[in-house]
ChimeraX commands (.cxc) that place a marker at each C-alpha (Angstrom):
marker #1 position 111.30,151.06,139.30 radius 0.5
marker #1 position 112.69,148.28,140.94 radius 0.5
marker #1 position 112.89,146.18,137.04 radius 0.5
marker #1 position 114.97,148.98,135.02 radius 0.5
marker #1 position 117.58,148.01,138.65 radius 0.5
marker #1 position 117.81,144.37,137.41 radius 0.5
marker #1 position 119.92,145.40,134.38 radius 0.5
marker #1 position 123.30,144.71,133.53 radius 0.5
marker #1 position 125.45,147.63,134.21 radius 0.5
marker #1 position 125.11,150.05,131.56 radius 0.5
marker #1 position 122.09,148.26,130.05 radius 0.5
marker #1 position 119.04,150.96,129.53 radius 0.5
marker #1 position 115.57,150.36,129.02 radius 0.5
marker #1 position 114.93,151.94,125.26 radius 0.5
marker #1 position 111.13,152.17,125.57 radius 0.5
marker #1 position 108.25,149.71,127.13 radius 0.5
marker #1 position 105.83,148.02,125.00 radius 0.5
marker #1 position 102.07,146.99,126.11 radius 0.5
marker #1 position 99.17,145.34,124.74 radius 0.5
marker #1 position 96.84,147.93,123.26 radius 0.5
marker #1 position 93.97,146.06,124.36 radius 0.5
marker #1 position 94.59,146.36,127.71 radius 0.5
marker #1 position 96.67,149.50,128.07 radius 0.5
marker #1 position 96.28,152.01,130.98 radius 0.5
marker #1 position 98.16,155.08,129.84 radius 0.5
marker #1 position 97.90,155.64,134.11 radius 0.5
marker #1 position 100.75,153.12,133.60 radius 0.5
marker #1 position 103.39,155.05,131.36 radius 0.5
marker #1 position 103.37,158.21,134.25 radius 0.5
marker #1 position 106.62,158.94,134.89 radius 0.5
marker #1 position 108.46,156.17,132.09 radius 0.5
marker #1 position 110.71,158.32,130.72 radius 0.5
marker #1 position 111.11,156.48,127.37 radius 0.5
marker #1 position 108.85,156.19,124.22 radius 0.5
marker #1 position 105.76,154.18,124.97 radius 0.5
marker #1 position 104.70,151.96,122.20 radius 0.5
marker #1 position 101.01,149.57,122.16 radius 0.5
marker #1 position 100.85,146.41,120.05 radius 0.5
marker #1 position 98.27,146.20,118.31 radius 0.5
marker #1 position 97.53,142.75,116.28 radius 0.5
marker #1 position 101.40,142.24,114.49 radius 0.5
marker #1 position 102.00,146.03,114.25 radius 0.5
marker #1 position 103.33,148.54,117.06 radius 0.5
marker #1 position 101.95,152.30,117.64 radius 0.5
marker #1 position 103.69,155.09,119.87 radius 0.5
marker #1 position 102.01,156.37,122.59 radius 0.5
marker #1 position 102.65,160.34,123.53 radius 0.5
marker #1 position 103.66,160.98,126.95 radius 0.5
marker #1 position 100.38,163.18,126.96 radius 0.5
marker #1 position 98.38,160.39,126.31 radius 0.5
marker #1 position 97.13,160.78,123.03 radius 0.5
marker #1 position 97.60,158.54,120.27 radius 0.5
marker #1 position 100.17,159.71,118.02 radius 0.5
marker #1 position 99.63,159.87,114.14 radius 0.5
marker #1 position 98.92,155.94,114.67 radius 0.5
marker #1 position 101.38,154.71,111.76 radius 0.5
marker #1 position 103.28,152.02,112.87 radius 0.5
marker #1 position 106.80,152.51,113.98 radius 0.5
marker #1 position 107.98,148.85,113.63 radius 0.5
marker #1 position 106.26,146.86,110.81 radius 0.5
marker #1 position 107.16,143.22,112.38 radius 0.5
marker #1 position 106.71,141.63,115.24 radius 0.5
marker #1 position 108.33,138.75,116.34 radius 0.5
marker #1 position 108.30,136.56,119.65 radius 0.5
marker #1 position 110.88,134.04,120.58 radius 0.5
marker #1 position 109.93,131.62,123.24 radius 0.5
marker #1 position 112.98,129.41,123.54 radius 0.5
marker #1 position 116.46,130.10,123.51 radius 0.5
marker #1 position 116.93,128.83,119.46 radius 0.5
marker #1 position 113.84,130.53,118.53 radius 0.5
marker #1 position 115.19,134.08,120.05 radius 0.5
marker #1 position 118.43,133.73,118.16 radius 0.5
marker #1 position 116.38,133.04,115.11 radius 0.5
marker #1 position 114.45,136.19,115.64 radius 0.5
marker #1 position 117.01,138.23,116.92 radius 0.5
marker #1 position 118.93,137.17,113.33 radius 0.5
marker #1 position 115.89,138.62,111.73 radius 0.5
marker #1 position 115.15,141.79,113.73 radius 0.5
marker #1 position 119.47,142.62,113.23 radius 0.5
marker #1 position 118.72,144.56,109.86 radius 0.5
marker #1 position 116.12,146.56,111.62 radius 0.5
marker #1 position 112.23,146.87,111.39 radius 0.5
marker #1 position 111.15,144.11,113.75 radius 0.5
marker #1 position 110.58,144.16,117.41 radius 0.5
marker #1 position 111.19,140.89,119.97 radius 0.5
marker #1 position 108.03,140.16,122.31 radius 0.5
marker #1 position 109.60,138.01,124.95 radius 0.5
marker #1 position 107.43,136.19,127.70 radius 0.5
marker #1 position 108.04,136.68,131.21 radius 0.5
marker #1 position 110.97,134.34,132.59 radius 0.5
marker #1 position 114.47,135.32,133.06 radius 0.5
marker #1 position 116.25,132.60,131.02 radius 0.5
marker #1 position 114.96,134.56,128.07 radius 0.5
marker #1 position 115.76,137.77,129.18 radius 0.5
marker #1 position 119.30,136.84,130.41 radius 0.5
marker #1 position 119.98,135.68,126.51 radius 0.5
marker #1 position 118.30,138.79,125.16 radius 0.5
marker #1 position 120.41,141.39,127.77 radius 0.5
marker #1 position 123.55,140.06,127.84 radius 0.5
marker #1 position 123.84,137.08,125.99 radius 0.5
marker #1 position 123.47,134.55,128.64 radius 0.5
marker #1 position 122.36,130.70,127.16 radius 0.5
marker #1 position 120.83,129.41,130.37 radius 0.5
marker #1 position 121.12,125.49,130.23 radius 0.5
marker #1 position 117.28,123.82,130.98 radius 0.5
marker #1 position 118.83,122.11,134.22 radius 0.5
marker #1 position 119.34,125.68,135.30 radius 0.5
marker #1 position 116.03,127.29,133.05 radius 0.5
marker #1 position 113.73,124.82,135.78 radius 0.5
marker #1 position 115.53,126.44,139.12 radius 0.5
marker #1 position 114.60,129.99,137.43 radius 0.5
marker #1 position 111.04,129.11,136.93 radius 0.5
marker #1 position 108.72,131.68,139.08 radius 0.5
marker #1 position 105.76,130.97,137.25 radius 0.5
marker #1 position 104.79,128.38,140.26 radius 0.5
marker #1 position 105.03,131.39,143.40 radius 0.5
marker link #1:1,2 radius 0.2
marker link #1:2,3 radius 0.2
marker link #1:3,4 radius 0.2
marker link #1:4,5 radius 0.2
marker link #1:5,6 radius 0.2
marker link #1:6,7 radius 0.2
marker link #1:7,8 radius 0.2
marker link #1:8,9 radius 0.2
marker link #1:9,10 radius 0.2
marker link #1:10,11 radius 0.2
marker link #1:11,12 radius 0.2
marker link #1:12,13 radius 0.2
marker link #1:13,14 radius 0.2
marker link #1:14,15 radius 0.2
marker link #1:15,16 radius 0.2
marker link #1:16,17 radius 0.2
marker link #1:17,18 radius 0.2
marker link #1:18,19 radius 0.2
marker link #1:19,20 radius 0.2
marker link #1:20,21 radius 0.2
marker link #1:21,22 radius 0.2
marker link #1:22,23 radius 0.2
marker link #1:23,24 radius 0.2
marker link #1:24,25 radius 0.2
marker link #1:25,26 radius 0.2
marker link #1:26,27 radius 0.2
marker link #1:27,28 radius 0.2
marker link #1:28,29 radius 0.2
marker link #1:29,30 radius 0.2
marker link #1:30,31 radius 0.2
marker link #1:31,32 radius 0.2
marker link #1:32,33 radius 0.2
marker link #1:33,34 radius 0.2
marker link #1:34,35 radius 0.2
marker link #1:35,36 radius 0.2
marker link #1:36,37 radius 0.2
marker link #1:37,38 radius 0.2
marker link #1:38,39 radius 0.2
marker link #1:39,40 radius 0.2
marker link #1:40,41 radius 0.2
marker link #1:41,42 radius 0.2
marker link #1:42,43 radius 0.2
marker link #1:43,44 radius 0.2
marker link #1:44,45 radius 0.2
marker link #1:45,46 radius 0.2
marker link #1:46,47 radius 0.2
marker link #1:47,48 radius 0.2
marker link #1:48,49 radius 0.2
marker link #1:49,50 radius 0.2
marker link #1:50,51 radius 0.2
marker link #1:51,52 radius 0.2
marker link #1:52,53 radius 0.2
marker link #1:53,54 radius 0.2
marker link #1:54,55 radius 0.2
marker link #1:55,56 radius 0.2
marker link #1:56,57 radius 0.2
marker link #1:57,58 radius 0.2
marker link #1:58,59 radius 0.2
marker link #1:59,60 radius 0.2
marker link #1:60,61 radius 0.2
marker link #1:61,62 radius 0.2
marker link #1:62,63 radius 0.2
marker link #1:63,64 radius 0.2
marker link #1:64,65 radius 0.2
marker link #1:65,66 radius 0.2
marker link #1:66,67 radius 0.2
marker link #1:67,68 radius 0.2
marker link #1:68,69 radius 0.2
marker link #1:69,70 radius 0.2
marker link #1:70,71 radius 0.2
marker link #1:71,72 radius 0.2
marker link #1:72,73 radius 0.2
marker link #1:73,74 radius 0.2
marker link #1:74,75 radius 0.2
marker link #1:75,76 radius 0.2
marker link #1:76,77 radius 0.2
marker link #1:77,78 radius 0.2
marker link #1:78,79 radius 0.2
marker link #1:79,80 radius 0.2
marker link #1:80,81 radius 0.2
marker link #1:81,82 radius 0.2
marker link #1:82,83 radius 0.2
marker link #1:83,84 radius 0.2
marker link #1:84,85 radius 0.2
marker link #1:85,86 radius 0.2
marker link #1:86,87 radius 0.2
marker link #1:87,88 radius 0.2
marker link #1:88,89 radius 0.2
marker link #1:89,90 radius 0.2
marker link #1:90,91 radius 0.2
marker link #1:91,92 radius 0.2
marker link #1:92,93 radius 0.2
marker link #1:93,94 radius 0.2
marker link #1:94,95 radius 0.2
marker link #1:95,96 radius 0.2
marker link #1:96,97 radius 0.2
marker link #1:97,98 radius 0.2
marker link #1:98,99 radius 0.2
marker link #1:99,100 radius 0.2
marker link #1:100,101 radius 0.2
marker link #1:101,102 radius 0.2
marker link #1:102,103 radius 0.2
marker link #1:103,104 radius 0.2
marker link #1:104,105 radius 0.2
marker link #1:105,106 radius 0.2
marker link #1:106,107 radius 0.2
marker link #1:107,108 radius 0.2
marker link #1:108,109 radius 0.2
marker link #1:109,110 radius 0.2
marker link #1:110,111 radius 0.2
marker link #1:111,112 radius 0.2
marker link #1:112,113 radius 0.2
marker link #1:113,114 radius 0.2
marker link #1:114,115 radius 0.2
marker link #1:115,116 radius 0.2
view
């Protein structure tokens, strides 16, 4: 889809993450990658056949980050495995997470599309 086209060359989506409370299996049709449901602080796998798999947590910890500094800390904590990092919408943090680009506050304000 168009989100995948925005990735840098050679990068790929390894899976998609949905909030279990509002998850609609129709959103995953043709995803072609694993689908995970966030329920509280656990992440469970959802099978492509539309049925939850055994329900076991596939990632025991979900970290969040809303600033570049929080992302640095979360990435360091997740580096040993066993954790996933959830990011809010917004180009600056995603640029840092995907390609390591640090965006200063002034440029981040210019990239803000929340008011559109």
